[in-house]
N, C-alpha and C positions, 0 to 999 in steps of 0.2 A: 550763305546757303544758296547753292546754285541749283536752278531747276534742271531737270533731266530732259526737258523737251526741246532744247535748242541751245545755241551758243549764248553765252552770258551777255554779249553786247548786241544781240539782235533785237531791235525795237519791234513792238507789236502795236497795231493800231488800237487806240482806245475808242470809247464812245465819242460821237461827234463833239468837236470843240475841245477835246482833251489832248494834252501833249503825248508824244510817244512814250511807251512804258518799257523799261528794260528791267532785267533782274536786279541790277544795282538800285534802281528806283524802288523795286519791290522790297528790298532790304531796308531802304530809307523809310518807306511808308510803314513797314512793320515797326521800325524804331519810333516813329511818330505815335503809332497806336499804343505802343508800350508806355510811352510818357503819359498819354491821355489816361490809360488805365491806372497808372500810378497815382495820378491826381484823383481819379475815381475812388480809389481805395483810401487815400489819405483823408478825403472828405467824408467817406463812409465810416472809417474806423476811428477817427479822432474823438468821436463821442465817447468811446468805451473807456479811455483812460481818464476822462473828465467826469465820469458818472458819480464818483464818490463826492466830489466838490458840488456837483449839481444836486445830488441827494441832500447834502447838508444845507446848502443855501436855500433850496426850495422845499425842504422837508418832504421828500418823496419816499415811497416804499420801494422795495426791490421789484415788486410786480409792476409798478409804474416805470421803473428803469427798464425792465424787460420790454415793456410796450414801446418805449422810445427807441430802444436798440433793435426791436424786431418789427412788430406789426405796423407801427406808424410809418416806417420806411418801406417795408416789404410789400404791403398790399398794393400800393400804387406803382412801386418799382416793377412788380411782377406783372400786374394786369395791363399796365400801359405798354409794357414791352411788346405785346402781341400786335396791337394796331400800328405802333411805330415800326416794328419789323415788317409788317405788311407794306407800309410806305417805303421802307428801305429796299424791298424786293422790286420796287417800281421806279424809284427816284434816286437822287444822288445820296449815296451812303455817307460820303465825307461831309456834306453840308448838314446832314442830320446829326452827326457826331459833334460838329462844331457848335451847333445850336444847343444841344443837350449839355455840353460842357459849360456853356455860358450860364445856363439855368442853374445847374447844381452848384456851381461855384458861388454864384450870387446868393443862393439860399443857405449855403454853409456859413457865409459871412453874416447873414441875417440871424442865424441861430444864436449868435452872441448877444443879440438885443432882446431875447425872450425874457419875460418877467415872471412867467408861471408855467405850469405843466402843459396847459393847452397851447400856449404860444410855442413852446418847445416842440410839441407834437406836430403842429402845423408846419413849422420850419423843417422838421424831418420829413414830412410828407413832400414838401417842395424839393428837398434833396433827392428823394426817391423818384419823383416825377422826372427830374432832369437826368438822373443816372439810368433811367429806363431806356434812353436813347443811345447808350454807349455800346454794350457788348453785342446785341444782335446784328447791327450793321457792321461792327468791327469783325466779328466771326465770318460774316459773308465776304468782306473784303480780303481777309487773310486767305480764305479758301480759294479766292480767285487770283491771288498773287502767287500761290505755291501749289504744286501738283500733289496728288493724293499721297505719294510716298514720302513727302516732306511735311505733310499737313499737321500731323500731331506735334512734330517738333516746332513748327512755326506757331501753332496755337499754344504750345507750352511756353514759348518765348513771350508771346502776348500775355499769357497768364502770369508771367513774372511780375506783372503790375500788382498782383495780389500781395505777395510777400514783400516786395519793395515798398509799395504804398502803405501796407500795413505796418512795416517796420518804421518808415518815416513818421507815420501818424503816431505810433506809440512813443518813439524816441523824442520827436519834436514836441508832441503833446505833453509828455512828462516834464520836459524842461521849460517849455513856454508857460505852462500852467504855474510853475514856481515863480515866474517873473511877472506875467501879465494877467494871471487868473484865467478861469475858464472862458469868460466872455471875450477877452482880448485874443485868446488862442483861436477861437472860431474865426474872428475877423482876419487875423494874420494868415491863417491857412486858406481861407476861401478866396481872397482877392486875386492872388496870382493866376488862378484858373481862368479869369476873364481875359487876361492877355494871351494865355495859351490858346483860347478859343479862336482868337483872331489869326494866330499863326497856323492853326489847323485848317482854317477856312482858306488860307492863302496857299498852302503847300501840299495838302493831301488831295489826291485825285482817285477816281474810280477806275479799276481795270475792267477789261471785258468780262462779262459774266459767263462762267462755265468754260473758259478757254482751255483748261486742263482736263476737262471731263467729256470731250468729244461733242461739245455743243458749240455751234457757231457763235462768235462774239456778237454779230449783228443779228437783228431780228428777234426771234422768239424769246430768248432769255430775258431781254430787257424791255420788251414791248408790253405795255400795260394790259393789252387785250389777251396776251398769252400767259399772264401771271395767274397761277391757280388761286382759287378762292380760299378763304380761311377754312371753310368746311372741307375742301379737297385736301388741304395740307393736314388737318387734324385726322381725317379719315385715312390718309396714306400712312401717317405715323402710328395711328392706333393699330394698324395691321402688323407693325414690326414688333414681334415679340421680344427681340433683343433690346430694342429701344425702351420698351415698357420696363423691363428689369433694370436696364442701365439707369433710367430716370429715377426709379425707386431707390436704387443703391446710392445714386448721387444725392438724392433728397435726404436720405438718412445721414450721409456724410456731411451734408450742409447743415442739417439740424444740430448735430453735436459740435460741428466746427464753429458755427455762429454762436451757439449757446456758450461754448467755452470762451470764444473770443470776446464776447460781451462782458463776461464776469471773471475772467482770469485776473485782470488788474485788481478788481475788488477782492478776489480770493487772496492775492499776495498782500494787499493793503491790510486786510482784516486778520487773516490767520497767521501770516508770517511777518506782519508789522514792518513792511518795507515802505520806503518813501516813494513818492511819485517819480522822482528822478531815477531811482534805482529800478523801479518797475519798468519805466520807459526804456531804460538802457538795456536791461536784460531781455525783456520781451522783444524789443526792437531788433536787437542783435540776433536772437533766436529766429525770429520771423524772417529776417533778411538772409541769414546763412542757411539754416536748415530748410526753411520754407522755399527759398529760391532754388536751392539744389534739388529738393524733392520735386518741385514743379517742373523744372527743366528735365530732370532724369525721367520722369513719368512719360513725357512725350518722346524723348530721344530713344529710350529703351523700347517704348511701344512701337516706334517706327522700325527699329532694328529687328526686334523679334517678330513684329507683325508682318514683315515681308515674307516670312516663312509660313506663318499661321495667324490669321486675323484674330483668332480668339485671344491672343496675347494682349490685345488692346483692352480686354476686360479682366484677364487674369492678373495683369500687372497691378491694377488698383486693388483687386481682392487680396493679393499677396501682401501688398504694402499695408493695407488695413490690418491684416492678421498680425503682421510683425509689430505694428504700433501698439496693440492692446496691452501686452505685458508692461510696457513703459508707462501707459496711462494709469495703471494701478499705483505706480510709484509717484507719479506727478501729483495725484490727488490725495493719497493716503499717507505718504511719508511725512514725518514731523519735521525733518530738517529742510530748510528752505533751499540750501545749496544743492542737496541731493535731488529735490523736486525739480529744480531748474535744469540740472544736468540731464535728467530723464526726459525733459521736454525736447531736447535736441533730436534723438531718434524718433520720438513720438511725432513731432512736426514733420521731420523728413519723410518718414514712411507714410504719414497721413496725407501728404500733398501730392503723392504720385498719381492720384486719380484725375487731376484736372485736365492735362493735355489729352490723354486717351478718351476721356468722356466727351470733351468738346469735338475732337476730331471724328469720332465715330458718329456723332450726331450729324455732322456735316456730310460725311461720306454715305450715310444711309439714305439721304434724300437727294432730289434733283437740284441742280444749281439755282433754279428760280424759286426754290422753296427754302433756301438756306437761312435767310435772316429770320423768317417766321419759325423755322425749325429750332433755331437757337433760342428764340423768344419762348417757344413752348417748353424747351428744356429748362430755361431759367425761371419760367413761371412755376414749374413743378419744384425745382430746387429751392427757390426763394420763398414761395408761399409756405412750404413745409419747413424748410431749413431756417432761413432768415426770419420768417414771420413767427414760427412757433418755437424755435430754439431758444433765443433769449427770453421769450415770454415764459416758457416752461421752466427754465432754470430759475428765473426770478420768482415765479409762483411757488416752486418747490422749496426754494430757500426760505420764503416767508412761512410756508407751511411747517418746515422743520425747525424754525427759529425758537419756538417755545421750549423745545426739548434740547437743542444743541447750541443755542446762542449764536455767537459769531461763527462757530464751526458749521452752521447749517449750509453755508455756501460751498464748503468742501464736499458734503455728501450730495448736495443738489447737482454739482458738476459731475461727480463720479457716476451717479445713477442716471445721468443723461448720456454721458460720453460712451461708456463701455457697452451698455446694451445696444445703443444705436449703431456703433461700429461693428459689433458682432452680427447684427441683423443685416447690415449692408453687404457683408461678405457673401451671404446666401444668394442675394440677387445678382452679384457680379458673376458667380458661378453659373447660375441659370441663364443669365443673359449671354454669356460666352457660348453656351450650348446652341443657341439659336442664331448667333451672329453671322456665320458664314452663309447660311441659307438666306438670310435677309439681305446681305450684301449682293449675293448672286441675283436675287429677284430684282433688286433695284437696278443693277446693271442691265438686266434683260429688258426692263421697261425703258431705260434710257437709250439702249441701242436699237429698240424697235423702230422700224421705218414709219414715218409720218405719212398720212394720206391727205 
C-alpha cells in the first residue's frame, strides 16, 4: 500500500532516537501489528471452544460460562484501555504493545492451571488487563503510518487479526483439546506470545504523530503538555453526533457477535452433536475465509466509495448487516447442520464489513493527539456492551429457556440475541451517516485553525 504524500523510498524523520521511516517500513510495521492482533484473538477466543469441557470438569452453568467469556474479560479490558491509551498518546506506543503482549500471553498460559470458577475468572481478568494495551496504541500507529485515504484499508488489514486469530483459536483449540485437554491447550497457546513480545520490542518503532494530517511531526502532537486531557477528549467526542450513533451501532454489532462467538461451539456440540475437532475445523475455516474477506472488503470498499461520499463509511456496515440477517435465520433455526454451516458463510462475510470503516472513522473524526484515547473510548463502548453483556446475556437466556426447551435452549438464546441486535444496529448506521460529513468538516476546521 503506497502513501500518496510522497515517493515510496523517501525517508521521513521519526521522533528522536528512532530510525528513518519509509513506506516500506510502514507496511512491515503493519504486518507486525497484524501478527500481534492475531495472537490477541487466539488468546481471547481459545476459551470458547473449550467451554464445554470446562463446564463438565468444573460443573459450571451457562451463566457462569457467559461470565467467563464476557464480563470477567471485558470489564478490565474496556476500562483499562482508556488510561493506557492516554499513556499511548504521550509515550512510546510500540513499547506499550510489547508489554501488553507479554502480560496477556502469560495469563493465557496461567488459565490452564485454574482449579475452580474463581481462579478461571481471575485468569481471564489478567488476559483482559494485558489485551487492553493492544488496539488503542495500534490504531494510533496505523493512522500515523498511512494517510486518510488509505486508513480504512490499513485498519481493515490490521483487523484481519480478528478472523485469522479467531480461526486459529477455534481450529487449534478443537484439535489440541482432543490431545492435551483444555488445560494443556491454554499452556501451549499462551507461551509463544512471550517470545513475540521480545520481537515486537526489538523491531516496532513509532512514526511521527499526525504526519498525514497537516500536523508537524515535532512539537505539539507528541509533547505531553500539549496532549488534551481525558475530559477534553470525552467532551470533543460527545459533540460528534455521527460518532455517537457509530458507537451504538458498533456496540450492538459487538453484542451479538461476541454472544454468538462464545456459544456457537456449544450450539454445534449440543444441538448438532458435532465433535470438537469438527467444530474447530468448520468454524475455523469459516472465520478465516468469510471473516477475513469481509473484514478486508469493509475497509477497501469503504475507502473506494468514501472518496466520493464519506457517508459510505457508515452505509457499507449498515448494508452488510442488513444482508446478513436472512442468513442468520437459517444458521440458528434450520435443523440440518450442513445447511446451518453453509449459511454461516454469507452471514459472517456480511457481518464483518463494519470493522474497518468503524475504526477508520473514529480515527478520522478526532485530532492526531487524541487518537489512542478515541480508539479506547470506542472499544470501551463496544466491549462493555458487546463483549461484556453479549456472552452473559446468551448464557443467562439459555439457562432461562432450558426448563422448556432442554438442549435446544441455546438455539433460541442465540437467535433472540443476534437478529434483534443486528436489526437495531442498522438504524444507528443510517442516522450516523446523516451527520458524518458535517462532523468531519468541523474536525478539519478545528485542525486547520491557526494557533496563537
